C-alpha positions as CSV (number, residue, x, y, z in Angstrom):
1,M,0.0,0.0,0.0
2,S,1.4,3.4,-1.0
3,V,1.0,6.5,1.1
4,Q,0.0,8.3,-2.1
5,R,-2.9,5.9,-2.8
6,L,-4.1,6.2,0.7
7,Q,-3.9,10.0,0.6
8,A,-5.8,10.1,-2.7
9,H,-8.4,7.6,-1.4
10,Y,-9.3,10.0,1.5
11,G,-8.7,13.2,-0.4
12,F,-6.0,14.4,2.0
13,T,-3.9,17.4,1.0
14,R,-1.2,16.0,3.3
15,M,-0.9,13.0,5.5
16,P,-2.6,13.5,8.9
17,F,-1.2,12.6,12.3
18,G,2.4,13.4,11.4
19,R,5.0,14.5,14.0
20,N,6.4,17.4,11.9
21,L,3.6,20.0,12.6
22,A,4.7,23.6,13.0
23,P,4.0,24.9,16.6
24,G,1.2,27.1,15.3
25,M,-0.6,24.0,13.9
26,L,-0.6,22.0,17.1
27,H,-3.9,21.0,18.7
28,R,-3.6,22.7,22.1
29,H,-5.6,20.6,24.4
30,R,-5.7,21.7,28.0
31,G,-2.7,19.7,29.2
32,L,-0.4,20.8,26.3
33,G,-1.5,24.4,26.6
34,E,-0.8,24.4,30.4
35,A,2.6,22.8,29.9
36,I,3.6,25.4,27.3
37,A,2.4,28.2,29.6
38,R,4.4,26.8,32.5
39,I,7.6,26.3,30.5
40,S,7.3,29.9,29.2
41,W,6.9,31.2,32.7
42,C,9.9,29.1,33.8
43,V,12.1,30.7,31.1
44,D,10.8,34.1,31.9
45,Q,11.7,33.7,35.6
46,H,15.1,32.1,35.0
47,A,13.8,29.2,37.0
48,L,14.3,25.4,37.2
49,G,11.4,23.4,35.9
50,V,10.5,19.7,35.8
51,I,8.2,18.4,33.0
52,T,7.2,14.8,33.4
53,G,4.9,12.4,31.6
54,E,4.7,8.9,30.2
55,V,6.3,8.1,26.8
56,G,4.2,9.8,24.1
57,A,2.5,12.3,26.4
58,G,3.7,15.3,24.4
59,K,6.6,16.5,26.7
60,T,9.0,17.2,23.8
61,V,6.2,18.8,21.7
62,A,5.4,21.2,24.6
63,V,9.1,22.2,25.0
64,R,9.5,22.6,21.3
65,A,6.4,24.8,21.0
66,A,7.4,26.9,24.0
67,T,11.0,27.4,22.9
68,A,10.0,28.1,19.3
69,A,8.0,31.1,20.5
70,L,11.2,32.6,22.2
71,D,12.9,35.7,20.7
72,S,16.3,34.3,19.5
73,S,17.9,37.7,20.1
74,R,17.1,37.4,23.8
75,H,17.4,33.6,24.4
76,V,19.7,30.8,23.5
77,V,18.4,27.3,23.8
78,I,20.9,24.6,24.8
79,Y,19.4,21.2,24.1
80,L,20.9,18.0,25.6
81,P,19.1,15.0,24.1
82,N,21.1,12.3,25.9
83,P,22.1,12.4,29.6
84,S,24.3,9.3,29.3
85,V,27.3,11.6,28.6
86,G,28.0,12.1,32.3
87,V,28.8,15.3,34.2
88,R,31.8,16.1,32.0
89,G,29.8,15.6,28.8
90,M,26.9,17.7,30.1
91,L,29.1,20.6,31.1
92,H,31.2,20.3,27.9
93,H,28.0,20.6,25.8
94,I,26.9,23.7,27.7
95,V,30.3,25.4,27.3
96,A,30.6,24.5,23.6
97,A,27.0,25.6,22.9
98,L,27.9,29.1,24.2
99,G,30.8,29.4,21.8
100,R,33.7,28.6,24.2
101,T,36.4,26.0,24.1
102,P,35.6,23.5,27.0
103,S,38.4,23.0,29.5
104,F,40.1,19.7,29.4
105,Y,39.9,19.3,33.2
106,T,36.6,18.4,34.8
107,A,37.4,20.4,37.9
108,T,37.7,23.7,35.9
109,L,34.8,22.7,33.5
110,A,32.1,23.4,36.1
111,P,33.1,27.0,36.9
112,Q,33.7,27.6,33.2
113,A,30.1,26.5,32.4
114,A,28.8,28.7,35.2
115,D,30.8,31.7,33.9
116,A,29.7,31.1,30.3
117,L,26.0,31.0,31.4
118,A,26.4,34.2,33.4
119,A,28.3,36.0,30.7
120,E,25.8,35.1,28.1
121,H,23.2,36.9,30.2
122,A,25.2,39.8,31.5
123,E,27.2,40.6,28.3
124,R,25.1,39.5,25.4
125,G,21.7,40.1,27.0
126,R,20.5,36.5,26.2
127,T,19.0,34.1,28.6
128,P,20.4,30.6,28.2
129,V,17.7,27.9,28.4
130,V,19.1,24.5,29.2
131,V,16.8,21.7,28.1
132,I,17.7,18.2,29.3
133,D,15.6,15.5,27.6
134,E,15.3,12.0,29.0
135,A,16.2,13.6,32.4
136,H,15.1,10.6,34.4
137,L,18.4,9.0,33.1
138,L,20.5,11.7,34.8
139,D,22.7,10.4,37.6
140,N,23.0,12.0,41.0
141,Q,26.3,13.7,40.1
142,Q,24.8,15.3,37.1
143,L,21.8,16.6,39.1
144,E,24.2,17.9,41.8
145,A,26.3,19.7,39.1
146,L,23.1,21.3,37.8
147,R,22.3,22.5,41.3
148,M,25.8,24.0,41.6
149,L,25.4,25.8,38.3
150,S,22.1,27.4,39.5
151,N,23.8,28.2,42.8
152,H,26.7,29.9,41.2
153,D,26.0,33.5,42.2
154,M,23.7,33.3,45.2
155,D,23.2,37.1,45.5
156,S,21.7,37.7,42.1
157,G,19.2,35.3,40.6
158,S,20.2,32.5,38.2
159,P,21.3,33.8,34.8
160,F,19.7,30.9,33.1
161,A,16.6,28.7,33.0
162,A,16.7,24.9,33.1
163,L,14.1,22.4,32.1
164,L,14.4,18.7,33.1
165,V,12.1,16.7,30.8
166,G,11.5,13.0,31.6
167,Q,9.4,10.1,32.6
168,P,7.5,10.1,36.0
169,T,10.4,8.3,37.7
170,L,12.2,11.6,37.6
171,R,9.7,13.1,40.1
172,H,10.2,10.2,42.5
173,R,14.0,10.4,42.3
174,L,14.0,14.1,43.1
175,R,12.1,13.5,46.3
176,L,15.0,11.3,47.6
177,G,17.0,12.9,50.5
178,V,20.2,13.0,48.5
179,L,18.6,15.4,46.0
180,A,16.6,17.4,48.5
181,A,18.7,20.6,47.9
182,L,17.9,20.5,44.2
183,D,14.3,19.6,44.7
184,Q,13.8,22.8,46.8
185,R,15.1,24.9,43.9
186,I,12.4,23.6,41.5
187,S,9.9,26.4,40.8
188,V,7.8,24.8,38.1
189,R,6.5,21.3,38.1
190,C,4.2,20.0,35.3
191,T,2.9,16.5,34.6
192,L,1.4,15.8,31.2
193,T,-1.4,13.2,31.4
194,G,-3.5,11.7,28.7
195,M,-6.2,13.7,26.9
196,T,-9.8,13.3,27.9
197,D,-12.1,11.4,25.5
198,Q,-13.5,14.7,24.2
199,E,-10.0,16.1,23.7
200,T,-9.0,12.9,21.8
201,A,-12.1,13.4,19.5
202,D,-11.1,17.1,19.0
203,Y,-7.5,16.1,18.4
204,L,-8.5,13.7,15.6
205,T,-10.8,16.3,14.1
206,H,-8.1,18.9,14.2
207,H,-5.5,16.7,12.5
208,L,-7.9,15.6,9.8
209,K,-8.9,19.3,9.1
210,I,-5.2,20.2,8.6
211,A,-5.0,17.3,6.1
212,G,-8.0,18.7,4.2
213,R,-11.0,16.8,5.6
214,S,-13.5,18.7,7.7
215,D,-16.3,16.1,7.5
216,T,-16.7,13.0,9.7
217,L,-14.1,10.4,8.8
218,F,-13.9,8.4,12.1
219,S,-17.1,6.9,13.6
220,G,-17.8,7.6,17.3
221,D,-17.2,4.0,18.2
222,A,-13.8,4.1,16.4
223,I,-12.8,7.2,18.3
224,T,-13.8,5.7,21.7
225,L,-11.8,2.5,20.9
226,I,-8.7,4.5,19.9
227,H,-8.9,6.8,22.9
228,N,-9.2,3.9,25.4
229,A,-6.4,1.9,23.8
230,A,-4.1,5.0,23.6
231,R,-5.1,6.2,27.1
232,G,-5.4,9.6,25.5
233,Y,-1.6,9.9,24.8
234,P,-1.1,11.8,21.6
235,R,1.6,9.7,20.1
236,A,-0.4,6.5,20.6
237,V,-3.5,8.2,19.2
238,N,-1.5,9.2,16.1
239,N,-0.2,5.6,15.5
240,L,-3.6,4.0,16.0
241,A,-5.4,6.6,13.8
242,I,-2.9,5.9,10.9
243,N,-3.3,2.2,11.3
244,A,-7.1,2.5,11.4
245,L,-7.1,4.6,8.3
246,T,-4.9,1.9,6.6
247,A,-7.2,-0.9,7.7
248,A,-10.3,1.0,6.4
249,F,-8.5,1.8,3.1
250,A,-7.6,-1.9,2.7
251,R,-11.3,-2.7,3.0
252,N,-12.2,0.1,0.6
253,Q,-14.2,1.9,3.3
254,A,-15.1,5.6,3.2
255,I,-15.3,5.8,7.0
256,V,-13.0,4.5,9.7
257,D,-15.4,2.3,11.6
258,E,-15.2,0.2,14.8
259,K,-13.8,-2.8,12.8
260,S,-10.9,-0.8,11.4
261,A,-10.1,0.6,14.8
262,R,-10.1,-2.9,16.3
263,A,-7.8,-4.1,13.5
264,A,-5.4,-1.2,14.3
265,I,-5.4,-1.9,18.0
266,A,-4.7,-5.6,17.4
267,E,-1.8,-4.7,15.0
268,T,-0.2,-2.5,17.6
269,G,-0.5,-5.0,20.4
270,G,-3.3,-3.2,22.2
271,D,-6.2,-4.9,23.9
């Protein structure tokens, strides 16, 4: 089955449920809108924020939307996609992202990173925004190094904002006694949960409209099945919706019905 044939069959101007939507085209259900607002506030306040949620809840989408709205002349986003680089790798990345040559010695790398963050704000008038994805994988030494960076100049507020983005285990780890000092510094906490059944229905309608279909394409029963199987998580809704469209296309159906939704759920290992 070709994507072109499926697209032609349903009269789509583009394939729906893709991940490459521009921030302005996102469906801003309540949870996503709230997360974007909290992230924006965190950046504005030069604060430390923790954004958690299950896989596919939309954490990265929220961060991308919030950071895309920032004025690049006043902010510099430093994105760390993989925490497995250790303390040295994390500090090295921050220093290099700010246009400096990282120190060879780990002992001097921490003050160098702190100075680079402070100078970016004081001299260039830009707020560094450090985004650490998969932050539940950070080790205690990395979290402590992050606390030390935010503690660099106690008299004046932090020169940068930091966002720790990860799975729910991150919240539990931060409550441990060894990390209490960092936990007390967290100003923004946001947990992305699944969409409600109505939000899932609106989400599907929104994506289909962007693809050129404003009429009913998914039956009510199909939407309910997809919502329940995906638990309202956008990424799972996307995957099930595409598979349900494919199943309906294979049966030459004009509407994605309950049978097509069940076939999609069975194919993705759902109930």
